[in-house]
Structure formats: C-alpha cells, structure tokens
mmCIF file of the N, C-alpha and C atoms, coordinates in Angstrom:
data_MODEL
# 
_entry.id   MODEL 
# 
loop_
_atom_site.group_PDB 
_atom_site.id 
_atom_site.type_symbol 
_atom_site.label_atom_id 
_atom_site.label_alt_id 
_atom_site.label_comp_id 
_atom_site.label_asym_id 
_atom_site.label_entity_id 
_atom_site.label_seq_id 
_atom_site.pdbx_PDB_ins_code 
_atom_site.Cartn_x 
_atom_site.Cartn_y 
_atom_site.Cartn_z 
_atom_site.occupancy 
_atom_site.B_iso_or_equiv 
_atom_site.pdbx_formal_charge 
_atom_site.auth_seq_id 
_atom_site.auth_comp_id 
_atom_site.auth_asym_id 
_atom_site.auth_atom_id 
_atom_site.pdbx_PDB_model_num 
ATOM 1   N N  . MET A 1 1  ? 213.168 20.123 43.281 1.00 0.00 ? 1  MET A N  1 
ATOM 2   C CA . MET A 1 1  ? 213.606 21.292 44.036 1.00 0.00 ? 1  MET A CA 1 
ATOM 3   C C  . MET A 1 1  ? 212.440 22.253 44.257 1.00 0.00 ? 1  MET A C  1 
ATOM 4   N N  . GLU A 1 2  ? 211.600 22.415 43.237 1.00 0.00 ? 2  GLU A N  1 
ATOM 5   C CA . GLU A 1 2  ? 210.466 23.330 43.344 1.00 0.00 ? 2  GLU A CA 1 
ATOM 6   C C  . GLU A 1 2  ? 209.471 22.859 44.409 1.00 0.00 ? 2  GLU A C  1 
ATOM 7   N N  . MET A 1 3  ? 209.224 21.546 44.469 1.00 0.00 ? 3  MET A N  1 
ATOM 8   C CA . MET A 1 3  ? 208.303 21.005 45.455 1.00 0.00 ? 3  MET A CA 1 
ATOM 9   C C  . MET A 1 3  ? 208.854 21.192 46.867 1.00 0.00 ? 3  MET A C  1 
ATOM 10  N N  . HIS A 1 4  ? 210.156 21.042 47.019 1.00 0.00 ? 4  HIS A N  1 
ATOM 11  C CA . HIS A 1 4  ? 210.792 21.238 48.318 1.00 0.00 ? 4  HIS A CA 1 
ATOM 12  C C  . HIS A 1 4  ? 210.617 22.686 48.791 1.00 0.00 ? 4  HIS A C  1 
ATOM 13  N N  . THR A 1 5  ? 210.775 23.626 47.888 1.00 0.00 ? 5  THR A N  1 
ATOM 14  C CA . THR A 1 5  ? 210.591 25.040 48.221 1.00 0.00 ? 5  THR A CA 1 
ATOM 15  C C  . THR A 1 5  ? 209.160 25.317 48.636 1.00 0.00 ? 5  THR A C  1 
ATOM 16  N N  . GLU A 1 6  ? 208.197 24.746 47.920 1.00 0.00 ? 6  GLU A N  1 
ATOM 17  C CA . GLU A 1 6  ? 206.784 24.926 48.275 1.00 0.00 ? 6  GLU A CA 1 
ATOM 18  C C  . GLU A 1 6  ? 206.493 24.347 49.659 1.00 0.00 ? 6  GLU A C  1 
ATOM 19  N N  . THR A 1 7  ? 207.071 23.205 49.965 1.00 0.00 ? 7  THR A N  1 
ATOM 20  C CA . THR A 1 7  ? 206.872 22.579 51.272 1.00 0.00 ? 7  THR A CA 1 
ATOM 21  C C  . THR A 1 7  ? 207.439 23.462 52.375 1.00 0.00 ? 7  THR A C  1 
ATOM 22  N N  . LEU A 1 8  ? 208.627 24.010 52.166 1.00 0.00 ? 8  LEU A N  1 
ATOM 23  C CA . LEU A 1 8  ? 209.230 24.892 53.161 1.00 0.00 ? 8  LEU A CA 1 
ATOM 24  C C  . LEU A 1 8  ? 208.391 26.147 53.380 1.00 0.00 ? 8  LEU A C  1 
ATOM 25  N N  . LEU A 1 9  ? 207.877 26.727 52.298 1.00 0.00 ? 9  LEU A N  1 
ATOM 26  C CA . LEU A 1 9  ? 207.032 27.910 52.424 1.00 0.00 ? 9  LEU A CA 1 
ATOM 27  C C  . LEU A 1 9  ? 205.746 27.592 53.173 1.00 0.00 ? 9  LEU A C  1 
ATOM 28  N N  . PHE A 1 10 ? 205.176 26.418 52.909 1.00 0.00 ? 10 PHE A N  1 
ATOM 29  C CA . PHE A 1 10 ? 203.963 25.993 53.599 1.00 0.00 ? 10 PHE A CA 1 
ATOM 30  C C  . PHE A 1 10 ? 204.232 25.837 55.092 1.00 0.00 ? 10 PHE A C  1 
ATOM 31  N N  . CYS A 1 11 ? 205.335 25.186 55.446 1.00 0.00 ? 11 CYS A N  1 
ATOM 32  C CA . CYS A 1 11 ? 205.693 24.995 56.855 1.00 0.00 ? 11 CYS A CA 1 
ATOM 33  C C  . CYS A 1 11 ? 205.963 26.334 57.538 1.00 0.00 ? 11 CYS A C  1 
ATOM 34  N N  . PHE A 1 12 ? 206.624 27.241 56.830 1.00 0.00 ? 12 PHE A N  1 
ATOM 35  C CA . PHE A 1 12 ? 206.894 28.564 57.393 1.00 0.00 ? 12 PHE A CA 1 
ATOM 36  C C  . PHE A 1 12 ? 205.594 29.307 57.654 1.00 0.00 ? 12 PHE A C  1 
ATOM 37  N N  . ASN A 1 13 ? 204.641 29.198 56.741 1.00 0.00 ? 13 ASN A N  1 
ATOM 38  C CA . ASN A 1 13 ? 203.354 29.862 56.905 1.00 0.00 ? 13 ASN A CA 1 
ATOM 39  C C  . ASN A 1 13 ? 202.606 29.300 58.113 1.00 0.00 ? 13 ASN A C  1 
ATOM 40  N N  . LEU A 1 14 ? 202.616 27.970 58.279 1.00 0.00 ? 14 LEU A N  1 
ATOM 41  C CA . LEU A 1 14 ? 201.966 27.362 59.436 1.00 0.00 ? 14 LEU A CA 1 
ATOM 42  C C  . LEU A 1 14 ? 202.638 27.803 60.729 1.00 0.00 ? 14 LEU A C  1 
ATOM 43  N N  . MET A 1 15 ? 203.959 27.871 60.749 1.00 0.00 ? 15 MET A N  1 
ATOM 44  C CA . MET A 1 15 ? 204.678 28.301 61.949 1.00 0.00 ? 15 MET A CA 1 
ATOM 45  C C  . MET A 1 15 ? 204.345 29.751 62.275 1.00 0.00 ? 15 MET A C  1 
ATOM 46  N N  . GLN A 1 16 ? 204.248 30.593 61.261 1.00 0.00 ? 16 GLN A N  1 
ATOM 47  C CA . GLN A 1 16 ? 203.907 32.002 61.472 1.00 0.00 ? 16 GLN A CA 1 
ATOM 48  C C  . GLN A 1 16 ? 202.515 32.117 62.090 1.00 0.00 ? 16 GLN A C  1 
ATOM 49  N N  . GLU A 1 17 ? 201.547 31.351 61.598 1.00 0.00 ? 17 GLU A N  1 
ATOM 50  C CA . GLU A 1 17 ? 200.194 31.375 62.154 1.00 0.00 ? 17 GLU A CA 1 
ATOM 51  C C  . GLU A 1 17 ? 200.180 30.858 63.586 1.00 0.00 ? 17 GLU A C  1 
ATOM 52  N N  . ALA A 1 18 ? 200.936 29.822 63.872 1.00 0.00 ? 18 ALA A N  1 
ATOM 53  C CA . ALA A 1 18 ? 201.003 29.290 65.235 1.00 0.00 ? 18 ALA A CA 1 
ATOM 54  C C  . ALA A 1 18 ? 201.577 30.333 66.191 1.00 0.00 ? 18 ALA A C  1 
ATOM 55  N N  . ILE A 1 19 ? 202.609 31.022 65.779 1.00 0.00 ? 19 ILE A N  1 
ATOM 56  C CA . ILE A 1 19 ? 203.214 32.064 66.612 1.00 0.00 ? 19 ILE A CA 1 
ATOM 57  C C  . ILE A 1 19 ? 202.214 33.181 66.873 1.00 0.00 ? 19 ILE A C  1 
ATOM 58  N N  . GLU A 1 20 ? 201.445 33.558 65.856 1.00 0.00 ? 20 GLU A N  1 
ATOM 59  C CA . GLU A 1 20 ? 200.435 34.604 66.033 1.00 0.00 ? 20 GLU A CA 1 
ATOM 60  C C  . GLU A 1 20 ? 199.364 34.173 67.029 1.00 0.00 ? 20 GLU A C  1 
ATOM 61  N N  . HIS A 1 21 ? 198.901 32.934 66.930 1.00 0.00 ? 21 HIS A N  1 
ATOM 62  C CA . HIS A 1 21 ? 197.887 32.442 67.859 1.00 0.00 ? 21 HIS A CA 1 
ATOM 63  C C  . HIS A 1 21 ? 198.429 32.359 69.281 1.00 0.00 ? 21 HIS A C  1 
ATOM 64  N N  . ILE A 1 22 ? 199.657 31.883 69.434 1.00 0.00 ? 22 ILE A N  1 
ATOM 65  C CA . ILE A 1 22 ? 200.270 31.802 70.759 1.00 0.00 ? 22 ILE A CA 1 
ATOM 66  C C  . ILE A 1 22 ? 200.392 33.193 71.373 1.00 0.00 ? 22 ILE A C  1 
ATOM 67  N N  . SER A 1 23 ? 200.792 34.171 70.579 1.00 0.00 ? 23 SER A N  1 
ATOM 68  C CA . SER A 1 23 ? 200.946 35.521 71.123 1.00 0.00 ? 23 SER A CA 1 
ATOM 69  C C  . SER A 1 23 ? 199.595 36.114 71.518 1.00 0.00 ? 23 SER A C  1 
ATOM 70  N N  . ARG A 1 24 ? 198.531 35.805 70.773 1.00 0.00 ? 24 ARG A N  1 
ATOM 71  C CA . ARG A 1 24 ? 197.194 36.297 71.150 1.00 0.00 ? 24 ARG A CA 1 
ATOM 72  C C  . ARG A 1 24 ? 196.742 35.699 72.475 1.00 0.00 ? 24 ARG A C  1 
ATOM 73  N N  . VAL A 1 25 ? 196.891 34.388 72.604 1.00 0.00 ? 25 VAL A N  1 
ATOM 74  C CA . VAL A 1 25 ? 196.473 33.722 73.840 1.00 0.00 ? 25 VAL A CA 1 
ATOM 75  C C  . VAL A 1 25 ? 197.335 34.209 75.005 1.00 0.00 ? 25 VAL A C  1 
ATOM 76  N N  . SER A 1 26 ? 198.620 34.376 74.794 1.00 0.00 ? 26 SER A N  1 
ATOM 77  C CA . SER A 1 26 ? 199.510 34.857 75.851 1.00 0.00 ? 26 SER A CA 1 
ATOM 78  C C  . SER A 1 26 ? 199.106 36.252 76.310 1.00 0.00 ? 26 SER A C  1 
ATOM 79  N N  . ARG A 1 27 ? 198.743 37.100 75.360 1.00 0.00 ? 27 ARG A N  1 
ATOM 80  C CA . ARG A 1 27 ? 198.330 38.462 75.713 1.00 0.00 ? 27 ARG A CA 1 
ATOM 81  C C  . ARG A 1 27 ? 197.085 38.441 76.588 1.00 0.00 ? 27 ARG A C  1 
ATOM 82  N N  . VAL A 1 28 ? 196.131 37.586 76.263 1.00 0.00 ? 28 VAL A N  1 
ATOM 83  C CA . VAL A 1 28 ? 194.909 37.476 77.064 1.00 0.00 ? 28 VAL A CA 1 
ATOM 84  C C  . VAL A 1 28 ? 195.238 36.946 78.454 1.00 0.00 ? 28 VAL A C  1 
ATOM 85  N N  . LEU A 1 29 ? 196.067 35.922 78.540 1.00 0.00 ? 29 LEU A N  1 
ATOM 86  C CA . LEU A 1 29 ? 196.386 35.318 79.827 1.00 0.00 ? 29 LEU A CA 1 
ATOM 87  C C  . LEU A 1 29 ? 197.161 36.252 80.738 1.00 0.00 ? 29 LEU A C  1 
ATOM 88  N N  . CYS A 1 30 ? 197.916 37.170 80.183 1.00 0.00 ? 30 CYS A N  1 
ATOM 89  C CA . CYS A 1 30 ? 198.709 38.091 80.999 1.00 0.00 ? 30 CYS A CA 1 
ATOM 90  C C  . CYS A 1 30 ? 197.885 39.249 81.550 1.00 0.00 ? 30 CYS A C  1 
ATOM 91  N N  . GLN A 1 31 ? 196.660 39.400 81.090 1.00 0.00 ? 31 GLN A N  1 
ATOM 92  C CA . GLN A 1 31 ? 195.779 40.442 81.618 1.00 0.00 ? 31 GLN A CA 1 
ATOM 93  C C  . GLN A 1 31 ? 195.318 40.054 83.023 1.00 0.00 ? 31 GLN A C  1 
ATOM 94  N N  . PRO A 1 32 ? 194.998 41.034 83.869 1.00 0.00 ? 32 PRO A N  1 
ATOM 95  C CA . PRO A 1 32 ? 194.437 40.690 85.171 1.00 0.00 ? 32 PRO A CA 1 
ATOM 96  C C  . PRO A 1 32 ? 193.141 39.890 84.992 1.00 0.00 ? 32 PRO A C  1 
ATOM 97  N N  . ARG A 1 33 ? 193.050 38.778 85.685 1.00 0.00 ? 33 ARG A N  1 
ATOM 98  C CA . ARG A 1 33 ? 191.905 37.871 85.585 1.00 0.00 ? 33 ARG A CA 1 
ATOM 99  C C  . ARG A 1 33 ? 191.677 37.398 84.151 1.00 0.00 ? 33 ARG A C  1 
ATOM 100 N N  . GLY A 1 34 ? 192.741 37.337 83.379 1.00 0.00 ? 34 GLY A N  1 
ATOM 101 C CA . GLY A 1 34 ? 192.649 36.938 81.979 1.00 0.00 ? 34 GLY A CA 1 
ATOM 102 C C  . GLY A 1 34 ? 192.345 35.460 81.825 1.00 0.00 ? 34 GLY A C  1 
ATOM 103 N N  . ASN A 1 35 ? 191.420 35.158 80.979 1.00 0.00 ? 35 ASN A N  1 
ATOM 104 C CA . ASN A 1 35 ? 191.091 33.775 80.660 1.00 0.00 ? 35 ASN A CA 1 
ATOM 105 C C  . ASN A 1 35 ? 190.535 33.739 79.253 1.00 0.00 ? 35 ASN A C  1 
ATOM 106 N N  . ALA A 1 36 ? 190.503 32.576 78.681 1.00 0.00 ? 36 ALA A N  1 
ATOM 107 C CA . ALA A 1 36 ? 190.040 32.445 77.308 1.00 0.00 ? 36 ALA A CA 1 
ATOM 108 C C  . ALA A 1 36 ? 189.326 31.118 77.123 1.00 0.00 ? 36 ALA A C  1 
ATOM 109 N N  . MET A 1 37 ? 188.316 31.134 76.306 1.00 0.00 ? 37 MET A N  1 
ATOM 110 C CA . MET A 1 37 ? 187.670 29.899 75.883 1.00 0.00 ? 37 MET A CA 1 
ATOM 111 C C  . MET A 1 37 ? 187.916 29.803 74.382 1.00 0.00 ? 37 MET A C  1 
ATOM 112 N N  . ILE A 1 38 ? 188.674 28.823 73.998 1.00 0.00 ? 38 ILE A N  1 
ATOM 113 C CA . ILE A 1 38 ? 189.057 28.673 72.597 1.00 0.00 ? 38 ILE A CA 1 
ATOM 114 C C  . ILE A 1 38 ? 188.156 27.628 71.962 1.00 0.00 ? 38 ILE A C  1 
ATOM 115 N N  . VAL A 1 39 ? 187.451 28.051 70.936 1.00 0.00 ? 39 VAL A N  1 
ATOM 116 C CA . VAL A 1 39 ? 186.478 27.185 70.281 1.00 0.00 ? 39 VAL A CA 1 
ATOM 117 C C  . VAL A 1 39 ? 186.883 27.036 68.817 1.00 0.00 ? 39 VAL A C  1 
ATOM 118 N N  . GLY A 1 40 ? 186.724 25.836 68.285 1.00 0.00 ? 40 GLY A N  1 
ATOM 119 C CA . GLY A 1 40 ? 187.021 25.626 66.877 1.00 0.00 ? 40 GLY A CA 1 
ATOM 120 C C  . GLY A 1 40 ? 186.940 24.158 66.510 1.00 0.00 ? 40 GLY A C  1 
ATOM 121 N N  . VAL A 1 41 ? 187.337 23.879 65.314 1.00 0.00 ? 41 VAL A N  1 
ATOM 122 C CA . VAL A 1 41 ? 187.311 22.526 64.781 1.00 0.00 ? 41 VAL A CA 1 
ATOM 123 C C  . VAL A 1 41 ? 188.324 21.664 65.530 1.00 0.00 ? 41 VAL A C  1 
ATOM 124 N N  . GLY A 1 42 ? 187.940 20.433 65.821 1.00 0.00 ? 42 GLY A N  1 
ATOM 125 C CA . GLY A 1 42 ? 188.843 19.527 66.515 1.00 0.00 ? 42 GLY A CA 1 
ATOM 126 C C  . GLY A 1 42 ? 190.035 19.137 65.664 1.00 0.00 ? 42 GLY A C  1 
ATOM 127 N N  . GLY A 1 43 ? 191.174 18.962 66.312 1.00 0.00 ? 43 GLY A N  1 
ATOM 128 C CA . GLY A 1 43 ? 192.361 18.489 65.620 1.00 0.00 ? 43 GLY A CA 1 
ATOM 129 C C  . GLY A 1 43 ? 193.191 19.555 64.947 1.00 0.00 ? 43 GLY A C  1 
ATOM 130 N N  . CYS A 1 44 ? 192.945 20.824 65.258 1.00 0.00 ? 44 CYS A N  1 
ATOM 131 C CA . CYS A 1 44 ? 193.717 21.876 64.580 1.00 0.00 ? 44 CYS A CA 1 
ATOM 132 C C  . CYS A 1 44 ? 194.781 22.498 65.484 1.00 0.00 ? 44 CYS A C  1 
ATOM 133 N N  . GLY A 1 45 ? 194.990 21.940 66.696 1.00 0.00 ? 45 GLY A N  1 
ATOM 134 C CA . GLY A 1 45 ? 196.080 22.386 67.544 1.00 0.00 ? 45 GLY A CA 1 
ATOM 135 C C  . GLY A 1 45 ? 195.720 23.420 68.594 1.00 0.00 ? 45 GLY A C  1 
ATOM 136 N N  . LYS A 1 46 ? 194.437 23.638 68.822 1.00 0.00 ? 46 LYS A N  1 
ATOM 137 C CA . LYS A 1 46 ? 194.025 24.629 69.822 1.00 0.00 ? 46 LYS A CA 1 
ATOM 138 C C  . LYS A 1 46 ? 194.587 24.298 71.197 1.00 0.00 ? 46 LYS A C  1 
ATOM 139 N N  . GLN A 1 47 ? 194.454 23.053 71.603 1.00 0.00 ? 47 GLN A N  1 
ATOM 140 C CA . GLN A 1 47 ? 194.885 22.642 72.933 1.00 0.00 ? 47 GLN A CA 1 
ATOM 141 C C  . GLN A 1 47 ? 196.401 22.780 73.089 1.00 0.00 ? 47 GLN A C  1 
ATOM 142 N N  . SER A 1 48 ? 197.139 22.379 72.108 1.00 0.00 ? 48 SER A N  1 
ATOM 143 C CA . SER A 1 48 ? 198.606 22.471 72.188 1.00 0.00 ? 48 SER A CA 1 
ATOM 144 C C  . SER A 1 48 ? 199.067 23.918 72.278 1.00 0.00 ? 48 SER A C  1 
ATOM 145 N N  . LEU A 1 49 ? 198.494 24.785 71.461 1.00 0.00 ? 49 LEU A N  1 
ATOM 146 C CA . LEU A 1 49 ? 198.893 26.188 71.485 1.00 0.00 ? 49 LEU A CA 1 
ATOM 147 C C  . LEU A 1 49 ? 198.482 26.854 72.791 1.00 0.00 ? 49 LEU A C  1 
ATOM 148 N N  . ALA A 1 50 ? 197.292 26.527 73.304 1.00 0.00 ? 50 ALA A N  1 
ATOM 149 C CA . ALA A 1 50 ? 196.841 27.106 74.573 1.00 0.00 ? 50 ALA A CA 1 
ATOM 150 C C  . ALA A 1 50 ? 197.715 26.631 75.725 1.00 0.00 ? 50 ALA A C  1 
ATOM 151 N N  . ARG A 1 51 ? 198.059 25.356 75.728 1.00 0.00 ? 51 ARG A N  1 
ATOM 152 C CA . ARG A 1 51 ? 198.924 24.839 76.794 1.00 0.00 ? 51 ARG A CA 1 
ATOM 153 C C  . ARG A 1 51 ? 200.313 25.470 76.733 1.00 0.00 ? 51 ARG A C  1 
ATOM 154 N N  . PHE A 1 52 ? 200.814 25.689 75.543 1.00 0.00 ? 52 PHE A N  1 
ATOM 155 C CA . PHE A 1 52 ? 202.125 26.326 75.406 1.00 0.00 ? 52 PHE A CA 1 
ATOM 156 C C  . PHE A 1 52 ? 202.072 27.769 75.894 1.00 0.00 ? 52 PHE A C  1 
ATOM 157 N N  . ALA A 1 53 ? 201.009 28.496 75.550 1.00 0.00 ? 53 ALA A N  1 
ATOM 158 C CA . ALA A 1 53 ? 200.857 29.877 76.018 1.00 0.00 ? 53 ALA A CA 1 
ATOM 159 C C  . ALA A 1 53 ? 200.728 29.910 77.536 1.00 0.00 ? 53 ALA A C  1 
ATOM 160 N N  . ALA A 1 54 ? 200.006 28.962 78.121 1.00 0.00 ? 54 ALA A N  1 
ATOM 161 C CA . ALA A 1 54 ? 199.881 28.896 79.582 1.00 0.00 ? 54 ALA A CA 1 
ATOM 162 C C  . ALA A 1 54 ? 201.241 28.578 80.217 1.00 0.00 ? 54 ALA A C  1 
ATOM 163 N N  . PHE A 1 55 ? 201.987 27.702 79.605 1.00 0.00 ? 55 PHE A N  1 
ATOM 164 C CA . PHE A 1 55 ? 203.330 27.378 80.099 1.00 0.00 ? 55 PHE A CA 1 
ATOM 165 C C  . PHE A 1 55 ? 204.214 28.625 80.089 1.00 0.00 ? 55 PHE A C  1 
ATOM 166 N N  . MET A 1 56 ? 204.144 29.409 79.013 1.00 0.00 ? 56 MET A N  1 
ATOM 167 C CA . MET A 1 56 ? 204.937 30.636 78.923 1.00 0.00 ? 56 MET A CA 1 
ATOM 168 C C  . MET A 1 56 ? 204.554 31.631 80.012 1.00 0.00 ? 56 MET A C  1 
ATOM 169 N N  . ALA A 1 57 ? 203.272 31.655 80.388 1.00 0.00 ? 57 ALA A N  1 
ATOM 170 C CA . ALA A 1 57 ? 202.794 32.570 81.421 1.00 0.00 ? 57 ALA A CA 1 
ATOM 171 C C  . ALA A 1 57 ? 202.918 31.960 82.819 1.00 0.00 ? 57 ALA A C  1 
ATOM 172 N N  . GLU A 1 58 ? 203.518 30.781 82.916 1.00 0.00 ? 58 GLU A N  1 
ATOM 173 C CA . GLU A 1 58 ? 203.680 30.062 84.183 1.00 0.00 ? 58 GLU A CA 1 
ATOM 174 C C  . GLU A 1 58 ? 202.334 29.820 84.857 1.00 0.00 ? 58 GLU A C  1 
ATOM 175 N N  . MET A 1 59 ? 201.361 29.406 84.065 1.00 0.00 ? 59 MET A N  1 
ATOM 176 C CA . MET A 1 59 ? 200.017 29.108 84.549 1.00 0.00 ? 59 MET A CA 1 
ATOM 177 C C  . MET A 1 59 ? 199.687 27.657 84.250 1.00 0.00 ? 59 MET A C  1 
ATOM 178 N N  . THR A 1 60 ? 198.638 27.187 84.886 1.00 0.00 ? 60 THR A N  1 
ATOM 179 C CA . THR A 1 60 ? 198.119 25.864 84.546 1.00 0.00 ? 60 THR A CA 1 
ATOM 180 C C  . THR A 1 60 ? 196.812 26.055 83.795 1.00 0.00 ? 60 THR A C  1 
ATOM 181 N N  . CYS A 1 61 ? 196.465 25.103 83.005 1.00 0.00 ? 61 CYS A N  1 
ATOM 182 C CA . CYS A 1 61 ? 195.204 25.201 82.281 1.00 0.00 ? 61 CYS A CA 1 
ATOM 183 C C  . CYS A 1 61 ? 194.374 23.962 82.584 1.00 0.00 ? 61 CYS A C  1 
ATOM 184 N N  . PHE A 1 62 ? 193.075 24.116 82.414 1.00 0.00 ? 62 PHE A N  1 
ATOM 185 C CA . PHE A 1 62 ? 192.176 22.992 82.614 1.00 0.00 ? 62 PHE A CA 1 
ATOM 186 C C  . PHE A 1 62 ? 191.151 23.002 81.502 1.00 0.00 ? 62 PHE A C  1 
ATOM 187 N N  . GLN A 1 63 ? 190.506 21.894 81.355 1.00 0.00 ? 63 GLN A N  1 
ATOM 188 C CA . GLN A 1 63 ? 189.569 21.724 80.254 1.00 0.00 ? 63 GLN A CA 1 
ATOM 189 C C  . GLN A 1 63 ? 188.189 21.409 80.824 1.00 0.00 ? 63 GLN A C  1 
ATOM 190 N N  . VAL A 1 64 ? 187.216 22.165 80.406 1.00 0.00 ? 64 VAL A N  1 
ATOM 191 C CA . VAL A 1 64 ? 185.834 21.933 80.814 1.00 0.00 ? 64 VAL A CA 1 
ATOM 192 C C  . VAL A 1 64 ? 185.203 21.005 79.791 1.00 0.00 ? 64 VAL A C  1 
ATOM 193 N N  . SER A 1 65 ? 184.576 19.962 80.268 1.00 0.00 ? 65 SER A N  1 
ATOM 194 C CA . SER A 1 65 ? 183.913 19.053 79.338 1.00 0.00 ? 65 SER A CA 1 
ATOM 195 C C  . SER A 1 65 ? 182.444 18.958 79.709 1.00 0.00 ? 65 SER A C  1 
ATOM 196 N N  . ARG A 1 66 ? 181.633 18.731 78.730 1.00 0.00 ? 66 ARG A N  1 
ATOM 197 C CA . ARG A 1 66 ? 180.202 18.604 78.993 1.00 0.00 ? 66 ARG A CA 1 
ATOM 198 C C  . ARG A 1 66 ? 179.871 17.123 79.139 1.00 0.00 ? 66 ARG A C  1 
ATOM 199 N N  . PRO A 1 67 ? 178.954 16.805 80.018 1.00 0.00 ? 67 PRO A N  1 
ATOM 200 C CA . PRO A 1 67 ? 178.601 15.389 80.198 1.00 0.00 ? 67 PRO A CA 1 
ATOM 201 C C  . PRO A 1 67 ? 177.805 14.863 79.003 1.00 0.00 ? 67 PRO A C  1 
ATOM 202 N N  . ARG A 1 68 ? 177.989 13.614 78.709 1.00 0.00 ? 68 ARG A N  1 
ATOM 203 C CA . ARG A 1 68 ? 177.248 12.997 77.610 1.00 0.00 ? 68 ARG A CA 1 
ATOM 204 C C  . ARG A 1 68 ? 175.827 12.709 78.070 1.00 0.00 ? 68 ARG A C  1 
ATOM 205 N N  . LEU A 1 69 ? 174.896 12.983 77.217 1.00 0.00 ? 69 LEU A N  1 
ATOM 206 C CA . LEU A 1 69 ? 173.493 12.744 77.538 1.00 0.00 ? 69 LEU A CA 1 
ATOM 207 C C  . LEU A 1 69 ? 173.049 11.410 76.986 1.00 0.00 ? 69 LEU A C  1 
ATOM 208 N N  . GLY A 1 70 ? 172.294 10.695 77.820 1.00 0.00 ? 70 GLY A N  1 
ATOM 209 C CA . GLY A 1 70 ? 171.635 9.472  77.405 1.00 0.00 ? 70 GLY A CA 1 
ATOM 210 C C  . GLY A 1 70 ? 172.493 8.419  76.887 1.00 0.00 ? 70 GLY A C  1 
# 
C-alpha cells in the first residue's frame, strides 16, 4: 500500500510539472508574434508538451532541424 501511495504521488508531481510547462508555453504562444524555441535533453516530452500547447492555441508548430555534416 505504501509503494502504491508513493507511485501516485510521483505521478501527480509529474502531471503538475507538465501542466506548468504547458501553461508557460501557451502564455508565450498567445502573445502577439509569440514563438518559443524549447531546448533540453532529448526524450523528456518537450515536443509533446509544445504540440499540445500549440493545439490549445489553435496553431501549428514546426521543427527546425540542422543538416548533418560529413
């Protein structure tokens, strides 16, 4: 039972952080000419949260990629 409670608290904490990040990105996107470049470690959900915030703002998003050298 104790482990289950810890798991629920962990999931709640992650959800709270995701909501905070979504609200930050949404606030930037709702500004006139608002845009954001989100940088960070791969695999931590940046793209999913940004796409969700863009969906909420009824916008489309695109991804800039750098060409591989050599």
